[in-house]
ZADO-1210 file (C-alpha; in nm, 4 decimals, padded with zeros to 6 digits):
<atoms>
<atom x="-02.5361" y="-00.9925" z="-00.3784" code="MET" pos="1"/>
<atom x="-02.8366" y="-00.9578" z="-00.6083" code="SER" pos="2"/>
<atom x="-02.6071" y="-00.9201" z="-00.9113" code="ASN" pos="3"/>
<atom x="-02.5051" y="-01.2877" z="-00.8881" code="VAL" pos="4"/>
<atom x="-02.7663" y="-01.4995" z="-01.0663" code="ILE" pos="5"/>
<atom x="-02.7926" y="-01.8788" z="-01.0959" code="LEU" pos="6"/>
<atom x="-02.8763" y="-01.9961" z="-01.4483" code="ARG" pos="7"/>
<atom x="-02.9011" y="-02.3713" z="-01.4729" code="GLY" pos="8"/>
<atom x="-02.6037" y="-02.4929" z="-01.2726" code="ARG" pos="9"/>
<atom x="-02.3787" y="-02.1917" z="-01.3260" code="THR" pos="10"/>
<atom x="-02.3706" y="-01.8556" z="-01.1524" code="PHE" pos="11"/>
<atom x="-02.3514" y="-01.5406" z="-01.3635" code="TYR" pos="12"/>
<atom x="-02.2737" y="-01.1788" z="-01.2910" code="LEU" pos="13"/>
<atom x="-02.5579" y="-00.9574" z="-01.4095" code="LYS" pos="14"/>
<atom x="-02.5097" y="-00.5810" z="-01.3922" code="ARG" pos="15"/>
<atom x="-02.6366" y="-00.2827" z="-01.5843" code="ARG" pos="16"/>
<atom x="-02.3600" y="-00.1093" z="-01.7779" code="VAL" pos="17"/>
<atom x="-02.3156" y="00.2510" z="-01.6544" code="PRO" pos="18"/>
<atom x="-02.4137" y="00.5186" z="-01.9066" code="LYS" pos="19"/>
<atom x="-02.0581" y="00.6503" z="-01.8989" code="ARG" pos="20"/>
<atom x="-01.9465" y="00.3475" z="-02.0998" code="TYR" pos="21"/>
<atom x="-02.2258" y="00.3417" z="-02.3575" code="ALA" pos="22"/>
<atom x="-01.9873" y="00.4580" z="-02.6305" code="SER" pos="23"/>
<atom x="-01.7515" y="00.1635" z="-02.5744" code="VAL" pos="24"/>
<atom x="-01.9939" y="-00.1097" z="-02.4616" code="GLU" pos="25"/>
<atom x="-02.2991" y="-00.1880" z="-02.6741" code="SER" pos="26"/>
<atom x="-02.4660" y="-00.4135" z="-02.4178" code="ARG" pos="27"/>
<atom x="-02.7019" y="-00.2327" z="-02.1801" code="PRO" pos="28"/>
<atom x="-02.6778" y="-00.5216" z="-01.9353" code="VAL" pos="29"/>
<atom x="-02.3698" y="-00.7357" z="-01.8762" code="LEU" pos="30"/>
<atom x="-02.4075" y="-01.1113" z="-01.8311" code="TRP" pos="31"/>
<atom x="-02.0787" y="-01.2818" z="-01.7464" code="GLU" pos="32"/>
<atom x="-02.0376" y="-01.6461" z="-01.6491" code="SER" pos="33"/>
<atom x="-01.8536" y="-01.6875" z="-01.3191" code="LEU" pos="34"/>
<atom x="-01.7805" y="-02.0497" z="-01.4144" code="LYS" pos="35"/>
<atom x="-01.8902" y="-02.2035" z="-01.0853" code="THR" pos="36"/>
<atom x="-02.1938" y="-02.3669" z="-00.9277" code="ASP" pos="37"/>
<atom x="-02.0904" y="-02.2476" z="-00.5814" code="SER" pos="38"/>
<atom x="-02.2584" y="-01.9308" z="-00.4621" code="ARG" pos="39"/>
<atom x="-01.9775" y="-01.8467" z="-00.2210" code="SER" pos="40"/>
<atom x="-01.7166" y="-01.8824" z="-00.4965" code="VAL" pos="41"/>
<atom x="-01.9329" y="-01.6768" z="-00.7321" code="ALA" pos="42"/>
<atom x="-01.9640" y="-01.3991" z="-00.4763" code="LEU" pos="43"/>
<atom x="-01.5872" y="-01.3992" z="-00.4362" code="GLY" pos="44"/>
<atom x="-01.5325" y="-01.3683" z="-00.8109" code="LYS" pos="45"/>
<atom x="-01.8034" y="-01.1161" z="-00.8939" code="ALA" pos="46"/>
<atom x="-01.6363" y="-00.7958" z="-00.7721" code="GLU" pos="47"/>
<atom x="-01.3062" y="-00.8792" z="-00.9403" code="ALA" pos="48"/>
<atom x="-01.4818" y="-00.9557" z="-01.2692" code="VAL" pos="49"/>
<atom x="-01.6761" y="-00.6301" z="-01.2532" code="TRP" pos="50"/>
<atom x="-01.3617" y="-00.4332" z="-01.1653" code="ALA" pos="51"/>
<atom x="-01.1921" y="-00.5856" z="-01.4692" code="GLY" pos="52"/>
<atom x="-01.4720" y="-00.4670" z="-01.6954" code="TYR" pos="53"/>
<atom x="-01.4574" y="-00.1158" z="-01.5480" code="ILE" pos="54"/>
<atom x="-01.0821" y="-00.1051" z="-01.6046" code="GLU" pos="55"/>
<atom x="-01.1252" y="-00.2190" z="-01.9639" code="GLY" pos="56"/>
<atom x="-01.3989" y="00.0331" z="-02.0385" code="TRP" pos="57"/>
<atom x="-01.1915" y="00.3129" z="-01.8893" code="GLU" pos="58"/>
<atom x="-00.8982" y="00.2107" z="-02.1080" code="ALA" pos="59"/>
<atom x="-01.1196" y="00.2169" z="-02.4158" code="ARG" pos="60"/>
<atom x="-01.2498" y="00.5630" z="-02.3273" code="LEU" pos="61"/>
<atom x="-00.8938" y="00.6863" z="-02.2850" code="ALA" pos="62"/>
<atom x="-00.8031" y="00.5338" z="-02.6189" code="GLY" pos="63"/>
<atom x="-01.0822" y="00.7243" z="-02.7911" code="ARG" pos="64"/>
<atom x="-01.0805" y="01.0540" z="-02.6086" code="ASP" pos="65"/>
<atom x="-00.7260" y="01.1000" z="-02.4813" code="GLY" pos="66"/>
<atom x="-00.4116" y="01.2437" z="-02.6337" code="ASP" pos="67"/>
<atom x="-00.1425" y="01.0316" z="-02.7982" code="ALA" pos="68"/>
<atom x="00.0077" y="00.9245" z="-02.4659" code="GLU" pos="69"/>
<atom x="-00.3337" y="00.8351" z="-02.3237" code="ALA" pos="70"/>
<atom x="-00.4154" y="00.6292" z="-02.6324" code="ARG" pos="71"/>
<atom x="-00.0813" y="00.4536" z="-02.6061" code="PHE" pos="72"/>
<atom x="-00.1407" y="00.3678" z="-02.2394" code="ARG" pos="73"/>
<atom x="-00.4913" y="00.2480" z="-02.3230" code="ALA" pos="74"/>
<atom x="-00.3583" y="00.0093" z="-02.5874" code="ALA" pos="75"/>
<atom x="-00.0977" y="-00.1185" z="-02.3433" code="ARG" pos="76"/>
<atom x="-00.3574" y="-00.1719" z="-02.0707" code="ASP" pos="77"/>
<atom x="-00.5939" y="-00.3585" z="-02.3032" code="LEU" pos="78"/>
<atom x="-00.3128" y="-00.5919" z="-02.4102" code="ALA" pos="79"/>
<atom x="-00.2182" y="-00.6631" z="-02.0491" code="HIS" pos="80"/>
<atom x="-00.5813" y="-00.7272" z="-01.9529" code="MET" pos="81"/>
<atom x="-00.5949" y="-01.0022" z="-02.2129" code="ARG" pos="82"/>
<atom x="-00.2751" y="-01.1550" z="-02.0790" code="GLY" pos="83"/>
<atom x="-00.0391" y="-01.0385" z="-02.3550" code="PHE" pos="84"/>
<atom x="00.2786" y="-00.8361" z="-02.3331" code="SER" pos="85"/>
<atom x="00.2527" y="-00.5026" z="-02.5108" code="PHE" pos="86"/>
<atom x="00.4867" y="-00.4986" z="-02.8101" code="VAL" pos="87"/>
<atom x="00.5066" y="-00.3344" z="-03.1503" code="SER" pos="88"/>
<atom x="00.3483" y="-00.4812" z="-03.4629" code="ALA" pos="89"/>
<atom x="00.6940" y="-00.5728" z="-03.5929" code="ALA" pos="90"/>
<atom x="00.7648" y="-00.7665" z="-03.2746" code="GLN" pos="91"/>
<atom x="00.4276" y="-00.9402" z="-03.2883" code="VAL" pos="92"/>
<atom x="00.5225" y="-01.0654" z="-03.6353" code="ALA" pos="93"/>
<atom x="00.8373" y="-01.2224" z="-03.4883" code="GLU" pos="94"/>
<atom x="00.6552" y="-01.4108" z="-03.2119" code="ARG" pos="95"/>
<atom x="00.5903" y="-01.7877" z="-03.2340" code="PRO" pos="96"/>
<atom x="00.3009" y="-01.8801" z="-03.4614" code="LEU" pos="97"/>
<atom x="00.0930" y="-02.0108" z="-03.1711" code="GLN" pos="98"/>
<atom x="00.1161" y="-01.6774" z="-02.9892" code="GLU" pos="99"/>
<atom x="00.0392" y="-01.4803" z="-03.3049" code="MET" pos="100"/>
<atom x="-00.2754" y="-01.6866" z="-03.3612" code="LEU" pos="101"/>
<atom x="-00.3763" y="-01.6444" z="-02.9964" code="ALA" pos="102"/>
<atom x="-00.3399" y="-01.2679" z="-03.0279" code="ARG" pos="103"/>
<atom x="-00.5526" y="-01.2589" z="-03.3427" code="VAL" pos="104"/>
<atom x="-00.8149" y="-01.4835" z="-03.1842" code="GLU" pos="105"/>
<atom x="-00.8315" y="-01.2561" z="-02.8789" code="ALA" pos="106"/>
<atom x="-00.9440" y="-00.9662" z="-03.0978" code="THR" pos="107"/>
<atom x="-01.2460" y="-01.1544" z="-03.2356" code="GLN" pos="108"/>
<atom x="-01.5911" y="-01.0834" z="-03.0949" code="ARG" pos="109"/>
<atom x="-01.8494" y="-01.3586" z="-03.0498" code="SER" pos="110"/>
<atom x="-02.0204" y="-01.2530" z="-03.3750" code="ASP" pos="111"/>
<atom x="-01.6949" y="-01.2956" z="-03.5699" code="GLY" pos="112"/>
<atom x="-01.6184" y="-00.9253" z="-03.6077" code="SER" pos="113"/>
<atom x="-01.2885" y="-00.7718" z="-03.4974" code="THR" pos="114"/>
<atom x="-01.2633" y="-00.5569" z="-03.1876" code="ASP" pos="115"/>
<atom x="-01.0510" y="-00.2848" z="-03.3450" code="THR" pos="116"/>
<atom x="-00.9654" y="-00.1097" z="-03.0185" code="GLU" pos="117"/>
<atom x="-00.8442" y="-00.4320" z="-02.8625" code="LEU" pos="118"/>
<atom x="-00.6547" y="-00.5173" z="-03.1812" code="ALA" pos="119"/>
<atom x="-00.4518" y="-00.1971" z="-03.1509" code="VAL" pos="120"/>
<atom x="-00.3202" y="-00.3161" z="-02.8159" code="GLY" pos="121"/>
<atom x="-00.2897" y="-00.6892" z="-02.8751" code="VAL" pos="122"/>
<atom x="-00.1483" y="-00.6680" z="-03.2293" code="LEU" pos="123"/>
<atom x="00.0784" y="-00.3692" z="-03.1683" code="GLY" pos="124"/>
<atom x="-00.0932" y="-00.1030" z="-03.3740" code="GLY" pos="125"/>
<atom x="-00.0667" y="00.1847" z="-03.1259" code="ALA" pos="126"/>
<atom x="00.1008" y="00.4997" z="-03.2506" code="GLU" pos="127"/>
<atom x="00.3958" y="00.5955" z="-03.0350" code="GLU" pos="128"/>
<atom x="00.3710" y="00.9300" z="-02.8514" code="PRO" pos="129"/>
<atom x="00.5438" y="01.2043" z="-03.0482" code="GLN" pos="130"/>
<atom x="00.6826" y="01.4147" z="-02.7630" code="LEU" pos="131"/>
<atom x="00.9662" y="01.6353" z="-02.8902" code="ARG" pos="132"/>
<atom x="01.3064" y="01.6558" z="-02.7269" code="LEU" pos="133"/>
<atom x="01.2465" y="02.0263" z="-02.6708" code="SER" pos="134"/>
<atom x="00.9502" y="01.9346" z="-02.4488" code="ASP" pos="135"/>
<atom x="01.1184" y="01.6487" z="-02.2627" code="LEU" pos="136"/>
<atom x="01.2321" y="01.8447" z="-01.9567" code="VAL" pos="137"/>
<atom x="00.8859" y="01.9917" z="-01.9003" code="ASP" pos="138"/>
<atom x="00.7298" y="01.6476" z="-01.9402" code="ARG" pos="139"/>
<atom x="00.9700" y="01.4841" z="-01.6954" code="VAL" pos="140"/>
<atom x="00.9237" y="01.7718" z="-01.4523" code="GLU" pos="141"/>
<atom x="00.5496" y="01.7020" z="-01.4554" code="ALA" pos="142"/>
<atom x="00.6118" y="01.3288" z="-01.4042" code="ILE" pos="143"/>
<atom x="00.8488" y="01.4078" z="-01.1160" code="SER" pos="144"/>
<atom x="00.6197" y="01.6598" z="-00.9451" code="ALA" pos="145"/>
<atom x="00.5668" y="01.4377" z="-00.6421" code="HIS" pos="146"/>
<atom x="00.9391" y="01.3681" z="-00.6006" code="ASP" pos="147"/>
<atom x="01.0184" y="01.7403" z="-00.6242" code="ASN" pos="148"/>
<atom x="00.7299" y="01.8676" z="-00.4134" code="ARG" pos="149"/>
<atom x="00.9518" y="01.9945" z="-00.1308" code="PHE" pos="150"/>
<atom x="01.2053" y="02.1731" z="-00.3525" code="LYS" pos="151"/>
<atom x="01.2239" y="02.5524" z="-00.3435" code="SER" pos="152"/>
<atom x="01.2211" y="02.7683" z="-00.6552" code="GLY" pos="153"/>
<atom x="01.6003" y="02.7868" z="-00.6488" code="GLN" pos="154"/>
<atom x="01.6312" y="02.4114" z="-00.6043" code="GLN" pos="155"/>
<atom x="01.3974" y="02.3554" z="-00.8980" code="MET" pos="156"/>
<atom x="01.6140" y="02.5809" z="-01.1147" code="ARG" pos="157"/>
<atom x="01.9142" y="02.3705" z="-01.0143" code="LEU" pos="158"/>
<atom x="01.7134" y="02.0592" z="-01.1042" code="TRP" pos="159"/>
<atom x="01.5914" y="02.1982" z="-01.4361" code="ARG" pos="160"/>
<atom x="01.8962" y="02.3761" z="-01.5815" code="ASN" pos="161"/>
<atom x="02.1389" y="02.0822" z="-01.6225" code="PRO" pos="162"/>
<atom x="01.8613" y="01.8765" z="-01.7816" code="ARG" pos="163"/>
<atom x="01.7800" y="02.1551" z="-02.0254" code="LYS" pos="164"/>
<atom x="02.1491" y="02.1850" z="-02.1059" code="ARG" pos="165"/>
<atom x="02.1769" y="01.8100" z="-02.1645" code="ALA" pos="166"/>
<atom x="01.8827" y="01.8141" z="-02.4071" code="VAL" pos="167"/>
<atom x="02.0204" y="02.1209" z="-02.5848" code="LYS" pos="168"/>
<atom x="02.3547" y="01.9459" z="-02.6325" code="ASN" pos="169"/>
<atom x="02.1874" y="01.6299" z="-02.7618" code="LEU" pos="170"/>
<atom x="01.9895" y="01.8322" z="-03.0180" code="MET" pos="171"/>
<atom x="02.3109" y="02.0037" z="-03.1264" code="ALA" pos="172"/>
<atom x="02.4778" y="01.6644" z="-03.1650" code="ALA" pos="173"/>
<atom x="02.2029" y="01.5108" z="-03.3796" code="ILE" pos="174"/>
<atom x="02.1187" y="01.8185" z="-03.5838" code="GLY" pos="175"/>
<atom x="01.8014" y="01.9531" z="-03.4263" code="GLY" pos="176"/>
<atom x="01.4798" y="01.8738" z="-03.2456" code="ASP" pos="177"/>
<atom x="01.3257" y="01.5275" z="-03.2906" code="ARG" pos="178"/>
<atom x="01.0645" y="01.3078" z="-03.1319" code="SER" pos="179"/>
<atom x="01.1875" y="01.1376" z="-02.8172" code="VAL" pos="180"/>
<atom x="01.0932" y="00.7914" z="-02.9446" code="VAL" pos="181"/>
<atom x="01.3194" y="00.8379" z="-03.2480" code="SER" pos="182"/>
<atom x="01.6285" y="00.8525" z="-03.0277" code="ILE" pos="183"/>
<atom x="01.8154" y="00.5240" z="-03.0365" code="GLY" pos="184"/>
<atom x="02.1667" y="00.3778" z="-03.0393" code="PRO" pos="185"/>
<atom x="02.2701" y="00.5669" z="-03.3553" code="ALA" pos="186"/>
<atom x="02.1812" y="00.9009" z="-03.1974" code="GLU" pos="187"/>
<atom x="02.3623" y="00.8021" z="-02.8784" code="ALA" pos="188"/>
<atom x="02.6769" y="00.7344" z="-03.0812" code="ARG" pos="189"/>
<atom x="02.6411" y="01.0732" z="-03.2520" code="GLN" pos="190"/>
<atom x="02.6081" y="01.2327" z="-02.9121" code="HIS" pos="191"/>
<atom x="02.9214" y="01.0626" z="-02.7839" code="ARG" pos="192"/>
<atom x="03.1215" y="01.1636" z="-03.0917" code="LYS" pos="193"/>
<atom x="02.9976" y="01.5219" z="-03.0586" code="TRP" pos="194"/>
<atom x="03.1255" y="01.5314" z="-02.7041" code="TRP" pos="195"/>
<atom x="03.4589" y="01.3730" z="-02.7980" code="ARG" pos="196"/>
<atom x="03.5109" y="01.6391" z="-03.0639" code="ASP" pos="197"/>
<atom x="03.4069" y="01.9177" z="-02.8291" code="ARG" pos="198"/>
<atom x="03.6383" y="01.7999" z="-02.5504" code="ILE" pos="199"/>
<atom x="03.9264" y="01.7755" z="-02.7950" code="ALA" pos="200"/>
<atom x="03.8593" y="02.1253" z="-02.9315" code="ALA" pos="201"/>
<atom x="03.7722" y="02.3071" z="-02.6086" code="GLU" pos="202"/>
<atom x="03.9697" y="02.1157" z="-02.3488" code="GLY" pos="203"/>
<atom x="03.6726" y="02.0326" z="-02.1303" code="GLN" pos="204"/>
<atom x="03.6825" y="01.7291" z="-01.9042" code="THR" pos="205"/>
<atom x="03.4843" y="01.4157" z="-01.9675" code="SER" pos="206"/>
<atom x="03.2973" y="01.4728" z="-01.6409" code="GLN" pos="207"/>
<atom x="03.0755" y="01.7339" z="-01.8059" code="THR" pos="208"/>
<atom x="02.9851" y="01.4951" z="-02.0867" code="ALA" pos="209"/>
<atom x="02.9126" y="01.2141" z="-01.8432" code="ASN" pos="210"/>
<atom x="02.6750" y="01.4407" z="-01.6513" code="LYS" pos="211"/>
<atom x="02.4853" y="01.5007" z="-01.9752" code="ASP" pos="212"/>
<atom x="02.4573" y="01.1268" z="-02.0365" code="PHE" pos="213"/>
<atom x="02.3407" y="01.0749" z="-01.6779" code="HIS" pos="214"/>
<atom x="02.0651" y="01.3360" z="-01.7005" code="TYR" pos="215"/>
<atom x="01.9448" y="01.2155" z="-02.0398" code="LEU" pos="216"/>
<atom x="01.9356" y="00.8556" z="-01.9248" code="SER" pos="217"/>
<atom x="01.7304" y="00.9522" z="-01.6222" code="GLY" pos="218"/>
<atom x="01.4815" y="01.1571" z="-01.8237" code="MET" pos="219"/>
<atom x="01.4358" y="00.8924" z="-02.0905" code="LEU" pos="220"/>
<atom x="01.3805" y="00.6259" z="-01.8262" code="SER" pos="221"/>
<atom x="01.1202" y="00.8369" z="-01.6462" code="ARG" pos="222"/>
<atom x="00.9358" y="00.9156" z="-01.9684" code="PHE" pos="223"/>
<atom x="00.9275" y="00.5573" z="-02.0986" code="TYR" pos="224"/>
<atom x="00.8361" y="00.4208" z="-01.7581" code="ASP" pos="225"/>
<atom x="00.5495" y="00.6713" z="-01.7360" code="ASP" pos="226"/>
<atom x="00.3980" y="00.5640" z="-02.0673" code="ILE" pos="227"/>
<atom x="00.4700" y="00.1971" z="-01.9968" code="GLY" pos="228"/>
<atom x="00.6868" y="00.1397" z="-02.3027" code="HIS" pos="229"/>
<atom x="00.9552" y="-00.1079" z="-02.1908" code="PRO" pos="230"/>
<atom x="01.0743" y="-00.1764" z="-02.5450" code="ASP" pos="231"/>
<atom x="01.2090" y="00.1772" z="-02.5675" code="ARG" pos="232"/>
<atom x="01.3941" y="00.1672" z="-02.2375" code="LEU" pos="233"/>
<atom x="01.6893" y="00.0395" z="-02.4391" code="CYS" pos="234"/>
<atom x="01.7446" y="00.3993" z="-02.5472" code="CYS" pos="235"/>
<atom x="01.7826" y="00.5111" z="-02.1883" code="ALA" pos="236"/>
<atom x="02.0176" y="00.2197" z="-02.1227" code="LYS" pos="237"/>
<atom x="02.2297" y="00.3197" z="-02.4211" code="VAL" pos="238"/>
<atom x="02.2734" y="00.6717" z="-02.2825" code="GLU" pos="239"/>
<atom x="02.3362" y="00.5303" z="-01.9354" code="ARG" pos="240"/>
<atom x="02.6071" y="00.3051" z="-02.0738" code="GLY" pos="241"/>
<atom x="02.8026" y="00.5849" z="-02.2418" code="ILE" pos="242"/>
<atom x="03.0976" y="00.7268" z="-02.0520" code="HIS" pos="243"/>
<atom x="03.3962" y="00.9291" z="-02.1656" code="LEU" pos="244"/>
<atom x="03.7304" y="00.8800" z="-01.9952" code="VAL" pos="245"/>
<atom x="04.0285" y="01.1121" z="-02.0439" code="ASN" pos="246"/>
<atom x="04.1982" y="01.0990" z="-02.2823" code="PRO" pos="247"/>
<atom x="03.9098" y="01.0589" z="-02.5266" code="VAL" pos="248"/>
<atom x="04.0921" y="01.0713" z="-02.8570" code="TRP" pos="249"/>
</atoms>
């Protein structure tokens, strides 16, 4: 491979940066040490190193040009590429000092400046996607398109309607539409109380409430899994863990 060059006793990867990435990579030509004096080892490393750069540049483009969810995924991907778990800024502040310093150091360029795009991912500065509850069913339907690809129109209505009803009931319980990421244990408790009161007043069975909790848990899990936000999966687990058993009062 002509892109693997020996300089002194070390092989380097030398490749021209594609024009597509000019906005996120200032170097016209990439020189990357492969940290070996063996040509065969260098050849084995070169493609993986180049693929890593492509992945990083794509993440940076998504972070600049994409919507809120794309930017969030980009920040997550950049953190993972540097070997760090993707957590919020508040959680970064609670990490051991050695890890905090390593995260800060990872954001520094060779000239001493800060790579702000990388910092968003490594230091937890990404803004959480602001999908509304009222849009959750449509979003999960899009995520689940492959799973539902063989369903008929009638089957899709049967898939969609109980999920819409579950979201509608949750919004009634918490007083209106909110962002999905704002739903946590407190809202889950409100939801459970709302159902307890409704069952007591209307004589419904707890089975209906438990179906709501089941559908909400599934949708929250799919959404958070899609955006790669494990820290928020606790919300789905809260809903999953709620059950009403007769009598409920």
